[in-house]
C-alpha positions as CSV (number, residue, x, y, z in Angstrom):
1,M,-10.2,-8.3,7.5
2,K,-10.7,-12.5,7.0
3,Y,-9.6,-13.6,3.5
4,E,-11.7,-16.5,2.0
5,I,-8.7,-18.5,0.5
6,N,-8.0,-21.9,2.1
7,V,-4.5,-22.6,0.8
8,L,-1.4,-21.3,3.0
9,K,1.9,-21.4,1.0
10,I,5.3,-21.7,2.7
11,L,8.2,-19.8,1.4
12,I,11.1,-21.7,2.8
13,A,13.9,-18.9,1.4
14,G,17.5,-19.4,2.7
15,A,15.8,-22.8,4.3
16,I,18.5,-23.8,6.4
17,S,21.0,-22.2,8.3
18,L,24.2,-22.8,10.1
19,S,26.4,-21.0,12.7
20,G,29.5,-21.9,14.5
21,A,32.4,-23.9,13.1
22,L,30.7,-26.8,11.0
23,L,32.9,-29.5,12.2
24,A,31.4,-29.2,15.5
25,Q,27.8,-28.1,14.3
26,T,25.3,-30.5,14.9
27,T,22.3,-28.4,14.8
28,G,20.3,-26.1,12.3
29,T,18.1,-23.4,11.9
30,L,15.1,-23.4,9.7
31,R,13.6,-20.1,8.6
32,G,10.9,-18.9,5.9
33,V,8.1,-17.0,5.1
34,V,4.2,-18.0,5.3
35,K,2.5,-16.1,3.0
36,D,-1.0,-16.9,1.3
37,P,-1.7,-17.8,-2.5
38,A,-1.8,-13.7,-3.2
39,G,1.2,-13.3,-1.9
40,L,0.1,-11.8,1.1
41,V,2.0,-12.8,4.4
42,V,0.5,-14.3,7.1
43,A,1.0,-13.3,10.7
44,G,0.5,-15.5,13.7
45,A,0.7,-19.2,11.8
46,S,1.4,-21.7,13.7
47,V,4.4,-23.4,12.2
48,Q,5.2,-27.2,13.2
49,V,8.1,-29.3,12.7
50,N,8.0,-33.1,13.4
51,Q,11.9,-35.0,13.3
52,H,10.8,-38.1,11.0
53,S,12.4,-40.6,14.2
54,G,9.3,-39.2,15.5
55,T,11.7,-38.0,18.6
56,L,11.3,-34.2,18.1
57,R,8.5,-32.0,17.7
58,R,8.8,-28.2,17.8
59,E,6.4,-25.3,16.9
60,T,6.1,-21.3,17.0
61,L,4.1,-18.9,15.4
62,S,4.9,-16.8,12.3
63,A,5.7,-12.9,13.2
64,L,4.0,-9.9,11.6
65,D,5.8,-10.1,8.3
66,G,4.9,-13.5,8.3
67,A,8.5,-14.9,9.2
68,F,9.8,-17.6,11.4
69,E,13.0,-19.7,12.9
70,L,13.6,-22.4,14.6
71,V,16.6,-22.6,15.9
72,A,18.4,-25.5,17.1
73,L,17.4,-28.2,15.2
74,P,18.7,-31.6,15.3
75,V,20.0,-32.6,11.8
76,G,18.0,-35.0,10.3
77,M,14.7,-35.0,8.2
78,Y,11.7,-33.6,9.0
79,E,8.0,-33.0,8.2
80,V,6.8,-29.1,8.2
81,E,3.4,-28.3,9.0
82,V,1.9,-24.6,8.6
83,S,-1.6,-24.0,9.9
84,A,-3.9,-20.6,10.1
85,D,-7.3,-19.9,11.2
86,G,-9.3,-19.8,7.3
87,F,-6.5,-21.9,5.5
88,K,-6.1,-25.0,5.1
89,T,-3.1,-26.5,7.0
90,T,0.0,-26.8,4.5
91,K,2.3,-30.4,5.0
92,L,5.8,-30.3,3.9
93,S,7.9,-33.3,3.6
94,N,11.2,-34.4,3.8
95,V,12.7,-31.1,4.6
96,E,16.4,-32.2,5.5
97,I,18.6,-29.8,8.0
98,S,22.0,-30.8,7.2
99,I,25.6,-29.6,8.0
100,G,27.1,-26.8,5.4
101,R,23.6,-26.6,3.5
102,V,22.1,-22.6,3.5
C-alpha cells in the first residue's frame, strides 16, 4: 500500500539515553520512532545524524515498528534527517546528546 502523504514525523521519545557510569561516559544513544502524519509507523526509513562539527555522520534504517537506534554517539549537537520513499525529507536541527539527560 502506497501512501500519498509527503511528510514524515520523527518522534524521539526518550530520545537520549545513556548507559554506564556517567563520569566515564562520553557517548549517548539516540532512539526514536518514525511515523507518518496519520500516526502510522514507517519501516525502512533512512535516519541520518550529522554532528554539527562535521566530524561524524551515522545512518540507520527504521525497523518494522518504525523504531531506530544509533548508539555510541559522542556528546555534541546534531542534525537528524529522516527520509523514506514517497515522503518529504524531515530535518531536526540542534538535537543535543549530552551526559545525564534522558
